[in-house]
All heavy atoms as a GROMACS GRO file, in nm:
protein
  495
    1MET      N    1   8.169  12.542  10.723
    1MET     CA    2   8.288  12.563  10.644
    1MET      C    3   8.305  12.711  10.607
    1MET      O    4   8.415  12.763  10.611
    1MET     CB    5   8.281  12.477  10.518
    1MET     CG    6   8.405  12.485  10.435
    1MET     SD    7   8.545  12.420  10.522
    1MET     CE    8   8.631  12.342  10.392
    2ALA      N    9   8.194  12.777  10.574
    2ALA     CA   10   8.202  12.919  10.540
    2ALA      C   11   8.250  13.003  10.658
    2ALA      O   12   8.324  13.099  10.640
    2ALA     CB   13   8.066  12.969  10.491
    3ALA      N   14   8.208  12.965  10.778
    3ALA     CA   15   8.252  13.038  10.898
    3ALA      C   16   8.403  13.024  10.919
    3ALA      O   17   8.470  13.119  10.958
    3ALA     CB   18   8.177  12.989  11.020
    4LEU      N   19   8.456  12.905  10.892
    4LEU     CA   20   8.600  12.882  10.906
    4LEU      C   21   8.677  12.967  10.805
    4LEU      O   22   8.776  13.032  10.840
    4LEU     CB   23   8.632  12.734  10.888
    4LEU     CG   24   8.780  12.697  10.891
    4LEU    CD1   25   8.842  12.735  11.024
    4LEU    CD2   26   8.798  12.549  10.863
    5ILE      N   27   8.631  12.969  10.682
    5ILE     CA   28   8.698  13.050  10.578
    5ILE      C   29   8.692  13.198  10.614
    5ILE      O   30   8.790  13.269  10.599
    5ILE     CB   31   8.634  13.022  10.440
    5ILE    CG1   32   8.666  12.879  10.398
    5ILE    CG2   33   8.683  13.122  10.336
    5ILE    CD1   34   8.588  12.831  10.277
    6ASP      N   35   8.578  13.243  10.664
    6ASP     CA   36   8.564  13.382  10.706
    6ASP      C   37   8.660  13.415  10.819
    6ASP      O   38   8.724  13.521  10.819
    6ASP     CB   39   8.419  13.409  10.749
    6ASP     CG   40   8.392  13.555  10.774
    6ASP    OD1   41   8.438  13.638  10.692
    6ASP    OD2   42   8.326  13.586  10.875
    7THR      N   43   8.675  13.326  10.915
    7THR     CA   44   8.768  13.346  11.027
    7THR      C   45   8.911  13.356  10.977
    7THR      O   46   8.988  13.443  11.019
    7THR     CB   47   8.755  13.232  11.130
    7THR    OG1   48   8.621  13.230  11.179
    7THR    CG2   49   8.851  13.249  11.245
    8ILE      N   50   8.949  13.267  10.886
    8ILE     CA   51   9.084  13.268  10.832
    8ILE      C   52   9.109  13.397  10.754
    8ILE      O   53   9.216  13.458  10.766
    8ILE     CB   54   9.108  13.143  10.745
    8ILE    CG1   55   9.106  13.019  10.833
    8ILE    CG2   56   9.241  13.154  10.669
    8ILE    CD1   57   9.098  12.889  10.756
    9ASN      N   58   9.012  13.441  10.676
    9ASN     CA   59   9.027  13.567  10.602
    9ASN      C   60   9.041  13.686  10.695
    9ASN      O   61   9.121  13.777  10.671
    9ASN     CB   62   8.909  13.587  10.506
    9ASN     CG   63   8.915  13.496  10.387
    9ASN    OD1   64   9.023  13.448  10.350
    9ASN    ND2   65   8.801  13.470  10.326
   10LYS      N   66   8.963  13.689  10.803
   10LYS     CA   67   8.975  13.797  10.902
   10LYS      C   68   9.114  13.796  10.966
   10LYS      O   69   9.176  13.901  10.985
   10LYS     CB   70   8.869  13.782  11.011
   10LYS     CG   71   8.731  13.820  10.968
   10LYS     CD   72   8.632  13.801  11.081
   10LYS     CE   73   8.490  13.829  11.038
   10LYS     NZ   74   8.394  13.802  11.146
   11ALA      N   75   9.163  13.677  10.999
   11ALA     CA   76   9.296  13.665  11.060
   11ALA      C   77   9.403  13.715  10.964
   11ALA      O   78   9.497  13.783  11.004
   11ALA     CB   79   9.322  13.520  11.099
   12ASP      N   80   9.391  13.681  10.838
   12ASP     CA   81   9.489  13.725  10.739
   12ASP      C   82   9.486  13.878  10.726
   12ASP      O   83   9.591  13.942  10.714
   12ASP     CB   84   9.462  13.657  10.605
   12ASP     CG   85   9.585  13.656  10.517
   12ASP    OD1   86   9.693  13.619  10.566
   12ASP    OD2   87   9.573  13.692  10.398
   13ARG      N   88   9.367  13.937  10.730
   13ARG     CA   89   9.354  14.083  10.725
   13ARG      C   90   9.422  14.149  10.844
   13ARG      O   91   9.493  14.249  10.831
   13ARG     CB   92   9.207  14.122  10.720
   13ARG     CG   93   9.169  14.186  10.590
   13ARG     CD   94   9.024  14.228  10.584
   13ARG     NE   95   8.948  14.114  10.531
   13ARG     CZ   96   8.845  14.056  10.592
   13ARG    NH1   97   8.800  14.101  10.705
   13ARG    NH2   98   8.784  13.954  10.539
   14ILE      N   99   9.402  14.092  10.962
   14ILE     CA  100   9.466  14.145  11.083
   14ILE      C  101   9.618  14.138  11.069
   14ILE      O  102   9.690  14.232  11.101
   14ILE     CB  103   9.419  14.066  11.208
   14ILE    CG1  104   9.272  14.099  11.237
   14ILE    CG2  105   9.507  14.098  11.329
   14ILE    CD1  106   9.207  14.005  11.337
   15ALA      N  107   9.668  14.026  11.019
   15ALA     CA  108   9.812  14.009  11.002
   15ALA      C  109   9.867  14.109  10.900
   15ALA      O  110   9.978  14.160  10.916
   15ALA     CB  111   9.843  13.866  10.958
   16ARG      N  112   9.791  14.138  10.796
   16ARG     CA  113   9.835  14.237  10.696
   16ARG      C  114   9.844  14.376  10.760
   16ARG      O  115   9.939  14.450  10.734
   16ARG     CB  116   9.741  14.239  10.577
   16ARG     CG  117   9.753  14.119  10.488
   16ARG     CD  118   9.648  14.126  10.377
   16ARG     NE  119   9.621  13.996  10.322
   16ARG     CZ  120   9.690  13.940  10.224
   16ARG    NH1  121   9.790  14.006  10.173
   16ARG    NH2  122   9.659  13.821  10.180
   17PHE      N  123   9.745  14.412  10.842
   17PHE     CA  124   9.750  14.541  10.912
   17PHE      C  125   9.874  14.549  11.001
   17PHE      O  126   9.942  14.651  11.007
   17PHE     CB  127   9.625  14.565  10.996
   17PHE     CG  128   9.505  14.606  10.918
   17PHE    CD1  129   9.381  14.547  10.942
   17PHE    CD2  130   9.512  14.705  10.821
   17PHE    CE1  131   9.269  14.585  10.871
   17PHE    CE2  132   9.400  14.744  10.749
   17PHE     CZ  133   9.278  14.684  10.774
   18TRP      N  134   9.902  14.440  11.072
   18TRP     CA  135  10.019  14.436  11.159
   18TRP      C  136  10.146  14.450  11.075
   18TRP      O  137  10.236  14.527  11.108
   18TRP     CB  138  10.021  14.305  11.239
   18TRP     CG  139  10.154  14.274  11.294
   18TRP    CD1  140  10.214  14.330  11.403
   18TRP    CD2  141  10.248  14.178  11.243
   18TRP    NE1  142  10.338  14.276  11.423
   18TRP    CE2  143  10.361  14.182  11.325
   18TRP    CE3  144  10.246  14.091  11.136
   18TRP    CZ2  145  10.472  14.101  11.304
   18TRP    CZ3  146  10.356  14.010  11.114
   18TRP    CH2  147  10.466  14.016  11.197
   19ARG      N  148  10.154  14.377  10.965
   19ARG     CA  149  10.273  14.378  10.880
   19ARG      C  150  10.299  14.516  10.822
   19ARG      O  151  10.414  14.556  10.804
   19ARG     CB  152  10.254  14.275  10.768
   19ARG     CG  153  10.371  14.260  10.674
   19ARG     CD  154  10.479  14.175  10.738
   19ARG     NE  155  10.600  14.180  10.662
   19ARG     CZ  156  10.631  14.100  10.562
   19ARG    NH1  157  10.549  14.005  10.526
   19ARG    NH2  158  10.744  14.114  10.499
   20CYS      N  159  10.194  14.591  10.791
   20CYS     CA  160  10.209  14.726  10.735
   20CYS      C  161  10.240  14.830  10.842
   20CYS      O  162  10.264  14.946  10.810
   20CYS     CB  163  10.081  14.767  10.662
   20CYS     SG  164  10.049  14.670  10.516
   21GLY      N  165  10.235  14.790  10.968
   21GLY     CA  166  10.264  14.884  11.076
   21GLY      C  167  10.142  14.958  11.128
   21GLY      O  168  10.154  15.050  11.208
   22ASN      N  169  10.024  14.919  11.082
   22ASN     CA  170   9.902  14.986  11.124
   22ASN      C  171   9.843  14.930  11.253
   22ASN      O  172   9.745  14.984  11.304
   22ASN     CB  173   9.795  14.977  11.014
   22ASN     CG  174   9.838  15.048  10.888
   22ASN    OD1  175   9.907  15.148  10.893
   22ASN    ND2  176   9.798  14.994  10.775
   23LEU      N  177   9.900  14.822  11.304
   23LEU     CA  178   9.846  14.756  11.422
   23LEU      C  179   9.962  14.702  11.505
   23LEU      O  180  10.045  14.627  11.453
   23LEU     CB  181   9.754  14.641  11.377
   23LEU     CG  182   9.677  14.566  11.483
   23LEU    CD1  183   9.570  14.656  11.546
   23LEU    CD2  184   9.608  14.446  11.419
   24PRO      N  185   9.974  14.739  11.632
   24PRO     CA  186  10.081  14.686  11.717
   24PRO      C  187  10.070  14.534  11.732
   24PRO      O  188   9.962  14.477  11.724
   24PRO     CB  189  10.059  14.755  11.852
   24PRO     CG  190   9.975  14.875  11.822
   24PRO     CD  191   9.892  14.837  11.703
   25ALA      N  192  10.183  14.469  11.754
   25ALA     CA  193  10.188  14.323  11.764
   25ALA      C  194  10.096  14.270  11.873
   25ALA      O  195  10.025  14.171  11.852
   25ALA     CB  196  10.332  14.277  11.789
   26ILE      N  197  10.093  14.334  11.988
   26ILE     CA  198  10.009  14.285  12.098
   26ILE      C  199   9.861  14.293  12.061
   26ILE      O  200   9.783  14.204  12.093
   26ILE     CB  201  10.039  14.359  12.231
   26ILE    CG1  202   9.969  14.291  12.348
   26ILE    CG2  203  10.002  14.504  12.222
   26ILE    CD1  204  10.022  14.155  12.382
   27ASN      N  205   9.823  14.398  11.990
   27ASN     CA  206   9.683  14.409  11.946
   27ASN      C  207   9.647  14.302  11.844
   27ASN      O  208   9.538  14.247  11.847
   27ASN     CB  209   9.656  14.547  11.887
   27ASN     CG  210   9.655  14.655  11.992
   27ASN    OD1  211   9.697  14.635  12.104
   27ASN    ND2  212   9.608  14.772  11.954
   28ALA      N  213   9.739  14.273  11.753
   28ALA     CA  214   9.716  14.167  11.655
   28ALA      C  215   9.699  14.033  11.725
   28ALA      O  216   9.608  13.956  11.693
   28ALA     CB  217   9.831  14.161  11.555
   29GLN      N  218   9.784  14.008  11.822
   29GLN     CA  219   9.777  13.882  11.898
   29GLN      C  220   9.643  13.872  11.971
   29GLN      O  221   9.578  13.767  11.968
   29GLN     CB  222   9.894  13.876  11.996
   29GLN     CG  223   9.910  13.744  12.064
   29GLN     CD  224  10.035  13.743  12.150
   29GLN    OE1  225  10.080  13.846  12.200
   29GLN    NE2  226  10.092  13.626  12.167
   30GLU      N  227   9.600  13.979  12.034
   30GLU     CA  228   9.473  13.978  12.107
   30GLU      C  229   9.355  13.957  12.012
   30GLU      O  230   9.263  13.881  12.042
   30GLU     CB  231   9.456  14.108  12.184
   30GLU     CG  232   9.548  14.119  12.303
   30GLU     CD  233   9.544  14.256  12.369
   30GLU    OE1  234   9.480  14.349  12.313
   30GLU    OE2  235   9.606  14.271  12.475
   31ARG      N  236   9.358  14.024  11.897
   31ARG     CA  237   9.247  14.010  11.802
   31ARG      C  238   9.238  13.868  11.747
   31ARG      O  239   9.128  13.815  11.728
   31ARG     CB  240   9.262  14.110  11.688
   31ARG     CG  241   9.232  14.251  11.731
   31ARG     CD  242   9.237  14.344  11.614
   31ARG     NE  243   9.214  14.481  11.656
   31ARG     CZ  244   9.200  14.581  11.571
   31ARG    NH1  245   9.206  14.560  11.442
   31ARG    NH2  246   9.181  14.703  11.616
   32LEU      N  247   9.352  13.807  11.720
   32LEU     CA  248   9.351  13.669  11.670
   32LEU      C  249   9.300  13.573  11.777
   32LEU      O  250   9.227  13.478  11.747
   32LEU     CB  251   9.490  13.628  11.622
   32LEU     CG  252   9.534  13.698  11.493
   32LEU    CD1  253   9.681  13.672  11.466
   32LEU    CD2  254   9.449  13.655  11.376
   33THR      N  255   9.335  13.598  11.901
   33THR     CA  256   9.287  13.516  12.011
   33THR      C  257   9.135  13.528  12.023
   33THR      O  258   9.066  13.430  12.045
   33THR     CB  259   9.356  13.556  12.142
   33THR    OG1  260   9.497  13.542  12.126
   33THR    CG2  261   9.312  13.467  12.257
   34GLU      N  262   9.084  13.649  12.004
   34GLU     CA  263   8.939  13.670  12.008
   34GLU      C  264   8.867  13.594  11.897
   34GLU      O  265   8.752  13.556  11.912
   34GLU     CB  266   8.907  13.819  11.999
   34GLU     CG  267   8.944  13.898  12.122
   34GLU     CD  268   8.934  14.048  12.103
   34GLU    OE1  269   8.894  14.093  11.993
   34GLU    OE2  270   8.968  14.121  12.198
   35LEU      N  271   8.935  13.574  11.783
   35LEU     CA  272   8.876  13.499  11.672
   35LEU      C  273   8.874  13.348  11.698
   35LEU      O  274   8.811  13.274  11.625
   35LEU     CB  275   8.953  13.525  11.542
   35LEU     CG  276   8.932  13.660  11.476
   35LEU    CD1  277   9.023  13.672  11.353
   35LEU    CD2  278   8.788  13.679  11.435
   36GLY      N  279   8.947  13.304  11.801
   36GLY     CA  280   8.949  13.162  11.833
   36GLY      C  281   9.083  13.095  11.813
   36GLY      O  282   9.098  12.975  11.837
   37PHE      N  283   9.183  13.170  11.768
   37PHE     CA  284   9.317  13.115  11.753
   37PHE      C  285   9.379  13.099  11.890
   37PHE      O  286   9.347  13.172  11.984
   37PHE     CB  287   9.405  13.208  11.668
   37PHE     CG  288   9.376  13.201  11.521
   37PHE    CD1  289   9.273  13.274  11.466
   37PHE    CD2  290   9.452  13.121  11.438
   37PHE    CE1  291   9.245  13.269  11.331
   37PHE    CE2  292   9.425  13.113  11.302
   37PHE     CZ  293   9.322  13.188  11.248
   38TYR      N  294   9.468  13.003  11.904
   38TYR     CA  295   9.540  12.985  12.029
   38TYR      C  296   9.688  12.967  12.000
   38TYR      O  297   9.726  12.940  11.886
   38TYR     CB  298   9.483  12.869  12.111
   38TYR     CG  299   9.483  12.736  12.039
   38TYR    CD1  300   9.586  12.646  12.055
   38TYR    CD2  301   9.377  12.701  11.955
   38TYR    CE1  302   9.587  12.525  11.989
   38TYR    CE2  303   9.377  12.580  11.890
   38TYR     CZ  304   9.482  12.492  11.907
   38TYR     OH  305   9.481  12.373  11.840
   39ALA      N  306   9.769  12.985  12.101
   39ALA     CA  307   9.915  12.978  12.088
   39ALA      C  308   9.962  13.069  11.975
   39ALA      O  309  10.037  13.029  11.888
   39ALA     CB  310   9.962  12.833  12.067
   40VAL      N  311   9.916  13.192  11.978
   40VAL     CA  312   9.950  13.289  11.874
   40VAL      C  313  10.089  13.345  11.901
   40VAL      O  314  10.117  13.394  12.010
   40VAL     CB  315   9.845  13.403  11.870
   40VAL    CG1  316   9.884  13.508  11.767
   40VAL    CG2  317   9.707  13.347  11.840
   41ILE      N  318  10.174  13.336  11.801
   41ILE     CA  319  10.312  13.382  11.813
   41ILE      C  320  10.337  13.488  11.706
   41ILE      O  321  10.315  13.463  11.588
   41ILE     CB  322  10.412  13.266  11.794
   41ILE    CG1  323  10.384  13.157  11.898
   41ILE    CG2  324  10.555  13.315  11.804
   41ILE    CD1  325  10.448  13.025  11.864
   42VAL      N  326  10.383  13.605  11.749
   42VAL     CA  327  10.414  13.713  11.655
   42VAL      C  328  10.564  13.713  11.634
   42VAL      O  329  10.641  13.734  11.727
   42VAL     CB  330  10.366  13.849  11.710
   42VAL    CG1  331  10.402  13.960  11.613
   42VAL    CG2  332  10.217  13.847  11.736
   43GLY      N  333  10.605  13.688  11.510
   43GLY     CA  334  10.747  13.688  11.476
   43GLY      C  335  10.786  13.818  11.409
   43GLY      O  336  10.714  13.918  11.417
   44GLU      N  337  10.900  13.816  11.340
   44GLU     CA  338  10.946  13.937  11.272
   44GLU      C  339  10.864  13.967  11.147
   44GLU      O  340  10.836  14.082  11.117
   44GLU     CB  341  11.092  13.922  11.231
   44GLU     CG  342  11.188  13.950  11.344
   44GLU     CD  343  11.331  13.952  11.294
   44GLU    OE1  344  11.356  14.005  11.184
   44GLU    OE2  345  11.417  13.900  11.365
   45ARG      N  346  10.830  13.863  11.071
   45ARG     CA  347  10.761  13.884  10.944
   45ARG      C  348  10.624  13.817  10.936
   45ARG      O  349  10.546  13.848  10.848
   45ARG     CB  350  10.847  13.830  10.829
   45ARG     CG  351  10.981  13.895  10.825
   45ARG     CD  352  11.064  13.841  10.711
   45ARG     NE  353  11.127  13.954  10.648
   45ARG     CZ  354  11.126  13.979  10.520
   45ARG    NH1  355  11.068  13.897  10.438
   45ARG    NH2  356  11.185  14.086  10.472
   46THR      N  357  10.597  13.722  11.023
   46THR     CA  358  10.470  13.650  11.017
   46THR      C  359  10.412  13.630  11.157
   46THR      O  360  10.482  13.644  11.256
   46THR     CB  361  10.486  13.509  10.954
   46THR    OG1  362  10.577  13.433  11.032
   46THR    CG2  363  10.534  13.518  10.811
   47ILE      N  364  10.286  13.597  11.158
   47ILE     CA  365  10.217  13.558  11.281
   47ILE      C  366  10.175  13.413  11.262
   47ILE      O  367  10.119  13.378  11.158
   47ILE     CB  368  10.093  13.646  11.306
   47ILE    CG1  369  10.133  13.792  11.323
   47ILE    CG2  370  10.017  13.596  11.429
   47ILE    CD1  371  10.015  13.887  11.335
   48VAL      N  372  10.205  13.330  11.359
   48VAL     CA  373  10.166  13.189  11.354
   48VAL      C  374  10.063  13.165  11.464
   48VAL      O  375  10.082  13.207  11.578
   48VAL     CB  376  10.288  13.096  11.373
   48VAL    CG1  377  10.244  12.951  11.374
   48VAL    CG2  378  10.391  13.120  11.265
   49GLY      N  379   9.954  13.101  11.426
   49GLY     CA  380   9.850  13.069  11.522
   49GLY      C  381   9.787  12.936  11.489
   49GLY      O  382   9.796  12.888  11.376
   50TRP      N  383   9.726  12.874  11.587
   50TRP     CA  384   9.660  12.746  11.567
   50TRP      C  385   9.510  12.765  11.585
   50TRP      O  386   9.466  12.838  11.672
   50TRP     CB  387   9.712  12.644  11.667
   50TRP     CG  388   9.846  12.590  11.629
   50TRP    CD1  389   9.871  12.472  11.568
   50TRP    CD2  390   9.973  12.651  11.648
   50TRP    NE1  391  10.006  12.456  11.548
   50TRP    CE2  392  10.072  12.565  11.596
   50TRP    CE3  393  10.014  12.773  11.703
   50TRP    CZ2  394  10.207  12.595  11.598
   50TRP    CZ3  395  10.149  12.802  11.706
   50TRP    CH2  396  10.244  12.714  11.654
   51LEU      N  397   9.435  12.701  11.498
   51LEU     CA  398   9.290  12.708  11.501
   51LEU      C  399   9.238  12.569  11.465
   51LEU      O  400   9.273  12.516  11.359
   51LEU     CB  401   9.238  12.812  11.402
   51LEU     CG  402   9.088  12.828  11.390
   51LEU    CD1  403   9.032  12.890  11.519
   51LEU    CD2  404   9.052  12.916  11.272
   52ARG      N  405   9.159  12.512  11.554
   52ARG     CA  406   9.101  12.379  11.532
   52ARG      C  407   9.207  12.274  11.500
   52ARG      O  408   9.189  12.188  11.415
   52ARG     CB  409   8.997  12.383  11.422
   52ARG     CG  410   8.879  12.471  11.455
   52ARG     CD  411   8.775  12.462  11.349
   52ARG     NE  412   8.665  12.553  11.377
   52ARG     CZ  413   8.560  12.566  11.299
   52ARG    NH1  414   8.548  12.496  11.190
   52ARG    NH2  415   8.465  12.651  11.332
   53GLY      N  416   9.321  12.285  11.565
   53GLY     CA  417   9.428  12.187  11.549
   53GLY      C  418   9.516  12.207  11.426
   53GLY      O  419   9.603  12.126  11.400
   54CYS      N  420   9.492  12.312  11.350
   54CYS     CA  421   9.572  12.339  11.230
   54CYS      C  422   9.656  12.463  11.250
   54CYS      O  423   9.612  12.560  11.311
   54CYS     CB  424   9.481  12.359  11.109
   54CYS     SG  425   9.385  12.213  11.067
   55ARG      N  426   9.777  12.460  11.195
   55ARG     CA  427   9.869  12.572  11.206
   55ARG      C  428   9.850  12.665  11.086
   55ARG      O  429   9.844  12.621  10.972
   55ARG     CB  430  10.012  12.517  11.204
   55ARG     CG  431  10.120  12.622  11.213
   55ARG     CD  432  10.257  12.553  11.204
   55ARG     NE  433  10.364  12.646  11.220
   55ARG     CZ  434  10.420  12.713  11.120
   55ARG    NH1  435  10.378  12.698  10.997
   55ARG    NH2  436  10.520  12.797  11.144
   56PHE      N  437   9.841  12.795  11.116
   56PHE     CA  438   9.827  12.896  11.010
   56PHE      C  439   9.938  12.998  11.025
   56PHE      O  440   9.967  13.044  11.134
   56PHE     CB  441   9.692  12.966  11.021
   56PHE     CG  442   9.576  12.878  10.990
   56PHE    CD1  443   9.511  12.808  11.091
   56PHE    CD2  444   9.531  12.862  10.860
   56PHE    CE1  445   9.404  12.725  11.064
   56PHE    CE2  446   9.424  12.779  10.831
   56PHE     CZ  447   9.361  12.711  10.933
   57GLU      N  448   9.999  13.032  10.913
   57GLU     CA  449  10.102  13.136  10.910
   57GLU      C  450  10.045  13.252  10.830
   57GLU      O  451  10.002  13.236  10.716
   57GLU     CB  452  10.228  13.082  10.844
   57GLU     CG  453  10.346  13.174  10.858
   57GLU     CD  454  10.475  13.108  10.819
   57GLU    OE1  455  10.488  12.985  10.830
   57GLU    OE2  456  10.564  13.183  10.776
   58MET      N  457  10.044  13.369  10.893
   58MET     CA  458   9.981  13.486  10.831
   58MET      C  459  10.078  13.603  10.830
   58MET      O  460  10.160  13.613  10.919
   58MET     CB  461   9.856  13.523  10.913
   58MET     CG  462   9.757  13.409  10.922
   58MET     SD  463   9.650  13.418  11.064
   58MET     CE  464   9.748  13.363  11.199
   59PRO      N  465  10.071  13.695  10.741
   59PRO     CA  466   9.985  13.695  10.625
   59PRO      C  467  10.024  13.587  10.526
   59PRO      O  468  10.140  13.544  10.522
   59PRO     CB  469   9.999  13.834  10.565
   59PRO     CG  470  10.127  13.888  10.616
   59PRO     CD  471  10.153  13.816  10.746
   60GLY      N  472   9.929  13.545  10.448
   60GLY     CA  473   9.947  13.430  10.360
   60GLY      C  474  10.044  13.448  10.245
   60GLY      O  475  10.103  13.353  10.198
   61ASP      N  476  10.064  13.569  10.198
   61ASP     CA  477  10.147  13.589  10.080
   61ASP      C  478  10.281  13.651  10.113
   61ASP      O  479  10.333  13.733  10.038
   61ASP     CB  480  10.073  13.675   9.979
   61ASP     CG  481  10.043  13.816  10.031
   61ASP    OD1  482  10.051  13.836  10.152
   61ASP    OD2  483  10.012  13.901   9.950
   62VAL      N  484  10.342  13.612  10.223
   62VAL     CA  485  10.472  13.668  10.261
   62VAL      C  486  10.578  13.614  10.166
   62VAL      O  487  10.588  13.495  10.141
   62VAL     CB  488  10.508  13.629  10.406
   62VAL    CG1  489  10.649  13.673  10.438
   62VAL    CG2  490  10.410  13.692  10.501
   63ALA      N  491  10.656  13.704  10.107
   63ALA     CA  492  10.760  13.663  10.010
   63ALA      C  493  10.891  13.636  10.079
   63ALA      O  494  10.924  13.684  10.180
   63ALA     CB  495  10.777  13.772   9.907
   0.00000   0.00000   0.00000
């Protein structure tokens, strides 16, 4: 369970870097795929990815 939480936190950090403009969309997508996410989609404001059958929208605190 701790490994899953760590993976989700890393993914959220990557999405925050992308959202701030510090990381190109393709790099964010590749990094999330390396973490184990699949079907990663980079939108205008969020990144959506699936991990272990669950959908995650990142960054988590998008207003």
